[in-house]
NUKOLTI-555174 format. One line per 4 residues: their letters; for each residue x, y, z of N, C-alpha, C. Coordinates in steps of 0.001 Angstrom, whole numbers, plus 500000, padded with zeros to 6 digits. Layout:
NUKOLTI-555174
A) X/Y/Z/X/Y/Z/X/Y/Z  ...
end
This chain:
NUKOLTI-555174
MSSK) 494049/498253/497834/493151/499572/498112/492096/499291/497125  492302/498731/495920/491272/498594/495229/490378/497371/495593  490676/496482/496143/489778/495390/496501/488615/496430/497711  489610/497157/498713/488724/497819/499821/487839/498370/499076
LTWL) 488119/499401/498221/487162/500165/497339/486303/499813/496861  486093/498255/496310/485062/497613/495355/484777/496803/496024  485077/495835/497177/484721/494456/497473/484211/495108/498884  484935/495659/499450/484599/495914/501070/483562/496134/501647
PDYL) 483004/497011/500710/481217/497271/501020/480313/496523/501026  480703/495509/499445/479608/494407/499516/479950/493116/500776  481223/493215/501055/481678/491904/502129/480881/492424/503359  481044/493889/503800/480332/494431/505097/479135/494185/505298
ETVL) 478181/494528/504095/476971/494360/503900/476540/492708/503853  476983/492072/502688/476444/490812/502570/476900/489616/503771  478253/489886/503839/478671/488886/505171/478166/489478/506610  478857/490457/506695/478818/491025/507971/477734/491333/508455
GWDA) 476491/491700/507617/475275/491996/507679/474962/493775/507963  475977/494399/508006/476255/495546/508304/474894/496400/507077  474257/497947/507783/473305/498581/507031/474253/499397/506237  473658/499918/505224/474601/500619/503957/474746/502114/504780
HRVG) 474339/502616/505631/475125/503647/506684/476252/503548/507060  476243/502313/507676/477688/502003/508551/478409/501894/507906  477976/501239/506629/479124/500469/505515/479623/501820/504876  479113/502482/504592/479663/504031/503873/480397/504848/504924
LMVG) 480104/504861/506295/480741/505257/507349/482516/505001/507133  482367/503343/507402/483595/502803/507394/484441/502960/506106  484095/502418/504876/484795/502716/503868/485210/504230/503865  484305/505139/503744/484551/506709/503842/485972/506707/505021
AGAI) 485995/506115/506290/486973/506515/507134/487945/505997/506803  487684/504934/506261/489059/504139/505827/489971/504327/504663  489270/505117/503938/489786/505993/502761/490475/507278/503292  490299/507761/504180/490557/508752/505018/491837/508422/506084
ANGV) 491872/507258/506653/492981/506970/507026/494234/506592/505996  493764/506185/504844/494861/505468/503755/495481/507439/503513  494826/508444/503202/495290/509850/503302/496194/509996/504047  495728/509761/505716/496563/510314/506692/497699/509480/506564
VLLV) 497715/508476/506369/498933/507598/506563/500044/508112/505307  499523/508267/504185/500525/508691/503118/500645/510070/503440  500079/510779/504369/500253/512222/504357/501664/512099/505462  501158/511449/506720/502538/511421/507560/503554/510746/507246
HGLV) 503484/509589/506204/504362/508834/505884/505416/509992/505066  505046/510610/504170/505712/511897/503615/506607/512796/504634  505582/513102/505604/506481/513910/506524/507531/513400/507110  507467/512085/507776/508373/511510/508063/509580/511008/507519
AQRA) 509263/510426/505966/510397/510143/505163/511300/511877/504945  510567/512721/504728/511171/514009/504589/511965/514451/505860  511273/514321/506886/512122/514875/508084/513580/514177/508083  513354/512589/508000/514655/511578/508057/515672/511904/506941
ARRG) 515023/512525/505966/516021/513040/504300/516526/514117/505370  515871/514783/505717/516800/516136/506279/517945/515945/507211  517560/515370/508323/518415/514737/509147/519756/514274/508792  519522/513395/507429/520784/513169/507071/521301/511694/507965
RPGL) 521109/511464/508741/521242/510115/509413/520409/508943/509096  521509/507531/509109/520988/506941/508616/519531/505826/509847  518253/505489/509384/517821/505204/510269/518048/503719/510721  516885/503180/511769/517163/501924/512255/517463/500804/511121
LPAG) 516254/501045/510046/515937/500040/508820/517095/500730/507542  517773/499818/506821/518321/500152/505485/517255/501319/504643  517805/502130/504143/516806/503035/503141/516496/502026/502369  514355/502257/502115/513893/501053/501364/512980/500125/502077
AGAG) 513941/499351/503042/513126/498322/503788/512099/498635/504624  511910/500202/505158/511188/500283/506290/509492/500343/505349  509666/499939/503809/508207/500286/503158/507893/498678/503454  508886/498125/503352/508726/496527/503379/507929/495810/504673
VLLL) 508524/496663/506086/508047/496384/507072/506365/496742/507122  506030/498018/506863/504486/498493/506844/503690/497734/505705  504419/496782/504568/503424/496198/503750/502866/494923/504831  504211/494418/505202/504098/493075/506213/503069/493117/507563
LSAA) 503427/494657/508063/502100/494781/508864/501144/494832/508601  500793/495316/507217/499267/495266/506335/499008/493813/506367  499816/493158/506254/499501/491816/505341/498982/490926/506559  499706/491343/508024/499040/490793/509234/497387/491330/509543
AVSV) 497271/492776/509335/496141/492931/509408/495045/492629/508752  495417/492433/507128/494530/491790/506467/493796/490469/506937  495128/489682/507042/494728/488439/507538/493874/488488/509096  494068/489375/510188/493262/489078/511352/492100/489849/510649
FATA) 491624/490724/510012/490530/491075/509458/489783/490124/508765  490682/489088/507961/490031/488317/507451/489373/487076/508067  489916/486457/509320/489512/485618/510300/488831/486198/511340  489196/487216/511791/488678/487320/513365/486743/487378/513048
DADW) 486615/487084/514202/484576/487022/514402/484323/488226/515206  485144/489013/515626/484351/489909/516439/485042/491304/515517  483552/492343/515570/484118/493765/515128/484907/494598/515671  485074/494302/517243/486014/495026/517816/487344/494709/517939
LRVP) 487667/493755/517105/488824/492933/516521/489049/493419/514814  488241/493440/514279/488353/493526/512770/487991/494944/512274  487608/496083/513279/487023/497381/512408/488574/498124/513073  489388/498361/513999/490731/498411/514107/491538/498473/512781
TMFG) 491830/497318/512731/492558/496494/511391/492278/497394/509924  491201/498301/509773/490485/498972/508614/491331/500100/509038  491293/500865/509797/491864/502147/510057/493127/502224/510504  493930/501196/510849/495379/501441/510987/496406/500584/509707
PMAL) 496455/499300/510378/497341/498385/509633/497085/498338/508131  495725/498032/507831/495820/497913/506548/495609/499238/505793  495772/500199/506254/496233/501427/505444/497343/501713/505175  498240/500763/505743/499407/501110/505482/500268/500916/504292
APVM) 499205/499817/503674/500035/499575/502307/500007/500223/501433  499085/501367/500888/499102/502112/500441/500562/503357/499688  501367/503089/501023/502428/503757/501188/503406/503494/500404  503256/502102/499362/504251/501468/498659/504254/502227/497276
MTVG) 503059/502784/497033/502844/503669/495830/503907/505013/495816  503973/505947/496757/504970/506493/496832/506319/506210/497269  506332/505377/497529/508048/504557/497745/508489/504059/496590  507205/503150/496031/507860/502852/494476/508284/503845/493546
QTAC) 507434/504820/493682/507743/506313/492985/508942/506472/492901  509119/506593/494364/510295/507234/494765/511583/506573/494041  511574/505104/494560/512603/504118/494204/512999/504291/492664  511847/504333/491715/512197/504139/490378/512946/505289/490038
ARIT) 512050/506704/490393/512785/507806/490215/514207/507989/490594  514617/507733/491565/516040/507348/491619/516940/506664/491283  516701/505649/490676/517167/504936/489713/517400/505017/488540  516774/505948/488049/516460/506227/486460/516873/507609/486053
PPSQ) 517665/507131/484758/518196/508255/484567/517309/509588/484383  517777/511213/484620/516563/511986/483799/515958/512379/483146  516897/511851/482144/515961/511822/480745/515028/510626/480187  515084/509431/481203/513899/508491/480812/513070/508614/482086
RGVV) 512757/509353/482890/511989/509295/484085/510631/509349/483745  510191/510369/482982/508712/510196/482518/507989/509024/482124  509212/508137/481161/508752/507127/480763/508319/506092/481976  509622/505822/482841/509321/504893/483868/508383/504988/484879
LGAV) 508295/506505/485107/506867/507041/486106/505912/506620/485233  505553/506870/484454/504619/506140/483361/503926/504797/483666  505030/504126/483290/505046/502782/483274/504404/502200/484757  505282/502975/485817/504749/502591/487397/503442/503047/487554
VCVF) 502562/504206/487403/501781/504618/487006/500700/503639/486517  501098/503235/485437/499989/502406/484295/500079/500542/485266  500904/499998/486259/501042/499019/486949/500328/499667/488091  500452/500224/488534/499358/500664/489827/497931/500739/489293
ALGG) 497836/501463/488149/496185/501400/487913/495943/500247/487907  496544/499358/486633/496138/497969/486752/495681/497265/487734  495899/497601/488859/495431/496835/490228/493742/497333/490179  493220/498313/490015/492354/499071/489849/490975/498081/488599
VLAP) 491953/497590/488022/491486/496626/487172/491276/495076/487494  492431/494409/487968/492420/493150/488375/492052/492989/489359  492412/493727/490352/491628/493587/492197/489923/492937/491622  489127/493758/491212/487997/493399/491663/487820/492259/490674
LVLG) 488401/491918/489566/488025/490545/489030/488666/489491/489583  489732/489697/490175/490125/488341/490974/489569/488078/492146  489341/489339/492631/488834/489057/494110/487104/488488/493727  486796/489104/492937/485346/488346/492270/485631/486807/491928
GIVD) 486479/486627/491358/486246/485003/490982/486701/484232/491874  487632/484684/493217/487840/484117/494397/486476/483971/495003  485562/484766/495445/484454/484687/495690/483611/483878/495235  483322/483989/494056/482469/482865/493117/482757/481884/493287
AAAT) 483986/481273/493364/484474/479805/493414/484456/478910/494712  484065/479983/495600/483862/479339/497174/482593/478849/497157  482991/477809/498133/481438/477146/498465/480376/478331/499237  480663/479508/499780/479622/480323/500483/480426/481563/500208
TAQG) 479402/482560/500263/480426/484303/500040/480988/484461/501090  480476/484134/502583/481491/484346/503170/482908/483510/503223  482837/482514/502811/484430/481748/502780/485109/482268/501206  484042/482434/500391/485050/483460/499316/485814/484528/499883
YENG) 485168/485320/500508/485461/486768/501144/486744/486310/502022  486702/485508/502682/487848/485121/503402/489140/484605/502658  488766/483704/501660/489708/483201/500926/490542/484564/500029  489843/485542/499758/490087/486550/498955/491112/487232/499739
WLVT) 490438/487713/501159/491156/488750/501825/492619/487933/502616  492603/486606/502513/493708/485982/502465/495013/485793/501489  494492/485830/500044/495514/485937/499192/496050/487465/499038  494793/488334/499415/495251/489837/499411/496689/489923/500566
AALL) 496153/489169/501646/497398/489014/502672/498922/488464/502366  498916/487087/501595/499795/486543/501180/500521/487501/500198  500018/488303/499095/500484/489023/498293/501218/490323/498593  500417/490844/499928/501214/491666/500443/502254/491468/501218
ATAG) 502455/490168/501729/503515/489678/502440/504494/489378/501698  504490/488714/500631/505472/488724/499700/506203/489979/499209  505251/490856/498660/506017/492025/498437/506553/492978/499799  506120/492575/500700/506940/492969/501906/508136/492631/502377
AATT) 508114/491200/502219/509441/490227/502536/510497/490736/501426  510146/491160/500018/510808/491395/499023/511247/492701/499139  510538/493751/499101/511125/495331/499711/511842/495395/500787  511455/494703/502009/512752/494558/502753/514071/494081/502573
LFLR) 513891/493237/501833/515284/492626/501683/516055/493320/500618  515148/493616/499306/515776/494029/498282/515704/495531/497950  514707/496161/498020/514484/497717/498140/515723/498596/498377  516909/498930/497697/518063/499803/498240/518113/500545/497146
PERD) 517377/502200/496682/517398/502674/495737/518594/503205/495521  519445/503965/496528/520423/504499/496669/521795/503840/496250  521794/502327/496665/522705/501373/496424/522330/501419/495168  521527/500667/494491/521166/500625/492969/521890/501746/492015
AQRL) 521204/503400/492710/521686/504174/491470/522978/504152/491984  523719/504097/492719/525430/504073/492508/525691/502770/491498  525284/501864/491651/525425/500702/491082/525128/501091/489345  524139/501678/489429/523694/502078/487812/524343/503092/487269
GVPE) 525419/503851/488409/525609/505386/487364/524546/506127/487753  523877/506396/488406/523036/507563/488203/523126/508794/489138  523398/509650/489084/523801/510454/490293/522479/511357/490744  522700/511968/491819/521530/512337/492673/521357/513626/491797
TPPV) 519808/513768/491416/519442/515031/490894/519767/516162/491749  520265/517413/491571/520333/518758/492053/519074/519087/492357  518738/520064/493609/517677/520518/493436/517304/521746/492498  516081/521730/491947/516110/522940/491231/514576/523808/491724
GVPM) 515099/524982/490667/514132/525890/491350/514860/526927/491826  513922/528053/492474/514235/529351/492900/514062/529111/494757  514968/529622/495592/514303/529630/497022/514031/530975/497628  512625/530048/498521/511594/531012/498438/512148/532011/499553
AH) 511716/533263/499792/512102/534212/500821/511322/533922/501955  511608/534390/503207/511017/533962/504214/509924/535313/504474
end
């Protein structure tokens, strides 16, 4: 997400030759797509939790699949020669990666005793915030190290895809917050608050 916000505008202008107006529209629309994906994912996850039935994938694995789809989209974005193929990846599959922010926080909260959740969730948010610092530096270094700007961006997007694929595979295989909470002896937190009248 940080790379999209910091380097994508420059990539679209300098490598693809888009004008500033078109770049602004695309980056803004991509940010809206990220927000829509997060909202829809939250609603789908809430609905699944209310049903109480297991899904097609083990709890936690679905986020990994979304990261794998996002990795594939970033690879297509990096290597495609046509805008008609590149642009749809910006608004769909590439927008799936930010789901990991909410999934990661929820999983960490589930496996942490209530008395320690504030510290753990603060550390998680700190790690996510580091992405905003590291992504521009790393991708900028990759672009500068390449023979051409276009090749540098392609290398940078492919490194991003590799990181997403690695995180997606690890999440799909290992993220099981309920199982881990039981193993750690962390009970489910009962709902708190006063029921609202209709």
